[in-house]
N, C-alpha and C positions, 0 to 999 in steps of 0.2 A: 363581598364582591357579587355581583349579579350573575345569573346563569349565563346571560349573554357574554358577559366579560370572560368568564370561565371558560366558555366555548372558544372565544377568540384567542385567549391565552393558550389552550390546548392546540388550536389550529396552528398557532405561530411556532409552537414547539415541535409539532409534527413536521412542519415545513422545513424547519432549520434541521431536524434529524434527517429528513430525506435528502436535503441539499449536501449535508456532511457525507451521507451515504454515497451519493453521485460523485462527489469530489474525491472520495477514497477510491471508488472504482476506477475513476479517471486516471489517478496517479498510478494504481496498480497496473493499468493497461499501458500507459506511457513508459513504466519501468519495464515491462515485458516487451514492449515494442523495441525499446532502446537497446535492451540486451540482444534481441534477435538481429537488429541492425548492426550492432557491434560484431557479432558473429560473421555477418557477411561483408563487413568493411575491408576494403583494399586500399592500397596506396593511390589508386587511380580514380578519378571522379568524371563521369560523364555529364556534360551540361547540354540541355536541349532547350530550344526556343529562345536562344539568345539573339537571333536574328532571323528575318524572313527568308525563305527560299532565295537563293542567289544573294544573300547579304554578307558572304564572307568578305572580309576586307583587313588590311593591316591594322587599321585603327581598332578593329575589333579584338585582334590579337593583343595589342598593347592595353587596351582595357581589361582583358582577361587576365593578363600577367599582373597588371597592377592591382587589381582587385584580389585575385587569388593568392598573391604573394603575401598578403597581410596575414595568412594563416600558417605560413610555414615555407621552408625552401622548396622551390619547384624543381624537379629533375627534368621535366619535359612537357611540351604542349604539342597537340596534334589537332587536326581538324578533317572532318569528312562530311561531304555534302551528298545527300540522298537525291539522285535523279528522280524526275516524276514519274517515269515508267517503274523504276525500282520500287518507289513508294507505293505506287498503285498495286504492283504485284505483291508486295508484303503487307498491305493493309495499312500503311502508316498514315498519320495525319500531317498535314503541311507543316505544322509546328515542330515536326521531328526532322525535317530536311537538314537543318544545319546541326552538326554534332561536334562539340568542342571537348577535347579530353586534355585533363591536367593530371600530371603524374608528380606526386610529392615524394620526397625523400622518407617521410615518416607517415605511417598510417594515422597517427593521432591528428596531423595536420589535415589530412583528407577527411577526417570524420567531422573536424571543426568547420571546415569549408562547407562541407554538404549540409550540415545543420544550419549554418547562417544563410545560404543562398537557396536551399530548396523551398519553392513556392514563394520565393521573394521576387520583386520586380526589377527589371532592368530595361531602361528605354521604354517603359510601358508595357513590357512583356513579362509574363509569369515564368520564371525559370524552373525547369525540373532538372533536379540533381540527383544522380544514382551512381552507385559504385560500379566499377568496370574491372574485368580480370586484367591484372597486370602483364600476364603473358600474352594475352590478345594485344595489348597496347605495343609491347615489345616487338610483336611480329607484325604490327601495324595492320591487323585484322579488325579494322575499324567499321566495317559494314554492319548494319543493324540486323540482329537476330532476334526477332519479337518474342520468341518462345522462351529466350534466356534473359530478357531485359524486363525491367519494370515498365508496366504500362504507363503511358503518358497521363498524368493526373488531369481530370476534367477541367480543374482551373486554369490549366495552360492552354486550353483549346480556345479558338477565337470565337467559336459560338457558345462558349460556356455562359449560362444564365445563372447568377447567384441564387441559390434556393431562398425560398420565403422563410422567415422566421418560423421555427417549429411551434406547433400548438402546444399549449401548456399541458403538461402530463399531470397524472394525478398528484395532488399535493403541491403543484407548482403555481396554483393560482396566486394573484396578489394578496398578500396577507392583509386582512383588515386591521385597523388601528383599534386596540383594546380599549382606548379611552374614547373612542367615537360612540355616538349613539347608534342603537341598532338601525334606525331609519337612515343614517348618514352613511352606513356602510353597504358597499355594493354586494350583491350575492356572488359566492364563489363560482368561477366558471366550471369547475370540476368537483365532483363529491369527492369526500375524503375517503381514504382506503377503509375497508370494513373493519379492521381492528381498531382504528382510530375512532370511528363512530362508535363503537362498542365501548370505548373508553369513556367517551362523552356520555354515553348512556349511563355508565356507572356513576359518573360524577353528577349527573342530573339526579339519580336516585338517591345518592347520598345528600345532595342539597336538599332533597324533598323529605328527608327525615326517614327514609326507607333504610332497611338493613342492608348493608352490603358486606359480602363475606369475601374471604381471600380467595376462594374458588372463583368467584365473579370477576375479581380484578385479574387473576392469572388467565381466565378464559378470553378477557378482552385484551389483554397486553402479554404476547408470548415473551417478549423481552423481560418484562417484570418477573414472570414466572421462572425464567431461566436464572436471573439473578438471585431470586429467593430460593431456588433449588441449590444453586452454588453456594450460598451463604449457609444454607441447612447442611450441606454436605461438609463444609468446613467447620460448622460447629460440632457436627457428629465426629468428625476426625479429631478435633480438639478435645473433645470429651473423652474419646478412647485413648487418646495420648495421656490425658490427666489420669485415667483409670490405671493405665500400664504403669504410670509413675508411682501412684499410690501403691499398687501391687509389689512393686519393686522396694519401695520403702518398708511395707509391711514384712516382706521376707528378710530385708536386712535388719528390722528390729528384732525378729524371731532369732536370727543368727546371733545377734548381739546379746540378747538375753541368755541364750544356751551357753555362749562363750563366757558370760559373766557367771552363770551358774556353775560351769565347770571349774572356772578359776576360784570360786569361793569355796567349793567342795575339796578342791586340792589344797587350798590354804588351811581349811579346818582339819584335814587329815594330817597336815604337817604339824600343825599346833598340837593335835591330840598324841601324835608320836613323840613330840618333844616332852610333854607332860608326863607320859607314861615311862620314859626312860629314867633309870637310877641316876642320882647326882653322881658325878665324876670327881675323884680327889687327884687326878693327875695334874702334876706340877705344884701341889701344895706341900710344904714341909711340915713334919710333926713337931710339935712343942712338948718338950719334956716338963 
């Protein structure tokens, strides 16, 4: 394998490792956010941006009941429309003018509906779904309280411009084909992380016939160093356990030898005592 192919293989391996690390972080964050959301969940969901200001109509109610009823039994539906003056006073966006409230019998149904509809589209509009206090719904206290409610997502605003694709981060550049020639492969857009470059330097040194020590590899790759230290610690622990086992066996052997010696001594004493005792005539008849 040529040095260039070795480098390409290493780059691909590092790229895949970084991608897996990103995916793991993303899953952890999603799990953490889902737990936080579950702790805040209620049986009532507030839907915003379902219609433009002044767009409340009976048909909208029918659509809401029909769509939201798919996730569970609905206990009540209510609506509130923010006036222009109220919206300006509270610093609300026009997309927050129409507020639809859906109260479910079960909190799980509300959570399922919120998950399905949040940031989804309805009639070309991006829906913002958030949980709402049940006690406020029961009291028909439906006016917006910006400080106590989730902010309208940027995606739901009419003037929202989708962001440009993010620039490639370190290690995210398109990976070259290891089978392609060096001239055919485009140069990476970003340099590799320092520790990855150090690994490549170690590989290059080994390919050139230079001496590569374990310390050089560990300095270039902290992950390999940690794995080595863990294996070494496990080996030491296993050796210590084996030493303790051998010590216990040695102690047991000494005790067994002592017991055997004591038993043989007692047996010898009994045999000597029997030999020194005079013969007995008890139970033997005299013959005239």
